C-alpha positions in Angstrom: 73.5 82.3 124.7 73.3 84.8 127.4 72.4 88.1 125.7 73.0 90.0 128.9 76.7 89.4 128.4 76.7 91.2 125.0 77.3 94.9 125.4 76.9 97.2 122.4 78.1 100.8 122.7 76.1 102.7 120.0 78.6 105.5 120.2 81.6 103.2 120.2 84.4 103.5 117.6 83.6 100.1 115.9 80.1 100.0 114.5 77.5 97.9 116.4 77.6 95.0 113.9 81.4 94.7 114.4 81.0 94.9 118.2 78.5 92.1 118.0 80.6 90.0 115.6 83.6 90.3 117.8 81.7 89.4 121.0 80.1 86.3 119.3 83.5 85.3 117.9 85.0 85.6 121.4 82.1 83.5 122.9 82.8 80.8 120.3 86.5 80.8 120.9 86.1 80.7 124.7 83.6 77.8 124.5 80.8 79.9 125.9 79.0 79.1 122.6 79.6 75.4 121.9 79.8 73.8 118.4 76.4 73.0 117.2 74.7 75.5 119.6 71.7 77.3 118.1 72.0 81.1 118.1 69.0 83.4 118.7 67.1 84.5 115.6 68.2 87.8 114.0 64.9 89.4 115.1 65.1 88.1 118.7 68.7 89.2 119.2 68.0 92.5 117.6 65.1 93.1 120.0 67.1 91.9 123.0 70.0 94.2 122.2 67.9 97.0 120.9 69.6 96.9 117.5 68.2 97.0 114.0 67.7 93.5 112.5 70.0 94.4 109.6 72.8 95.1 112.1 72.5 91.6 113.6 72.1 90.0 110.2 75.3 91.6 109.0 77.2 90.3 112.0 75.8 86.8 111.3 76.6 87.0 107.6 80.2 87.9 108.3 80.5 85.1 110.9 79.0 82.7 108.4 81.4 83.9 105.6 84.4 83.1 107.9 83.0 79.7 108.8 82.3 80.5 112.5 78.5 79.9 112.2 76.3 78.2 109.7 72.7 78.9 108.7 70.4 76.0 108.2 67.6 77.7 106.4 64.4 78.0 108.5 66.0 75.9 111.2 68.2 78.9 112.2 71.9 79.7 112.7 74.3 77.5 114.7 77.9 77.6 115.8 79.8 75.6 113.1 81.1 72.2 113.8 84.8 71.6 113.4 85.8 70.6 109.9 87.7 67.5 111.1 85.3 64.6 110.7 86.4 62.9 113.9 86.0 66.1 115.9 82.6 66.7 114.2 81.4 63.3 115.5 82.8 64.1 118.9 81.0 67.5 118.9 77.7 65.8 117.9 78.1 63.2 120.7 78.9 66.0 123.2 75.8 68.0 122.1 73.6 64.9 122.5 75.2 64.2 125.9 74.6 67.9 126.9 70.9 67.7 125.8 70.4 64.4 127.8 72.0 66.0 130.9 69.7 69.0 130.6 66.7 66.6 130.2 67.8 64.8 133.4 68.1 68.1 135.3 71.8 67.7 136.1 74.3 70.5 136.4 77.4 71.0 134.3 79.8 70.0 137.1 78.0 66.7 137.6 77.9 66.1 133.9 81.6 66.7 133.5 82.4 64.4 136.5 80.3 61.7 134.9 81.9 62.1 131.5 85.4 62.1 133.0 84.7 58.9 134.9 83.3 57.2 131.8 86.4 58.2 129.8 88.7 56.9 132.6 86.8 53.6 132.7 87.3 53.2 128.9 91.0 53.8 129.1 
């Protein structure tokens, strides 16, 4: 997640936790944060955004309560997978593919072209 894109206005009408919650929700909805993607730790995000850790923790708790993110104990917080089991498998496969692409040093455009070609070949 690119923290530079998160902008918190300390004097803004919605409290900072709500501004963060909304921006994270928008990032998930837009696909900027993909299903299964790990979020920064509460402390790290709080430091990066110059917020109190409790502010970030509250935003995470509210997102978790609404099913947008999930916390896996000491492993951290992640964007939730879709509740549909078929989509969950597809999201896991996509996450594994993305990790392999990063390991190979390929860019997103190349990866998408390769995936599209593979899907066309299977049709």
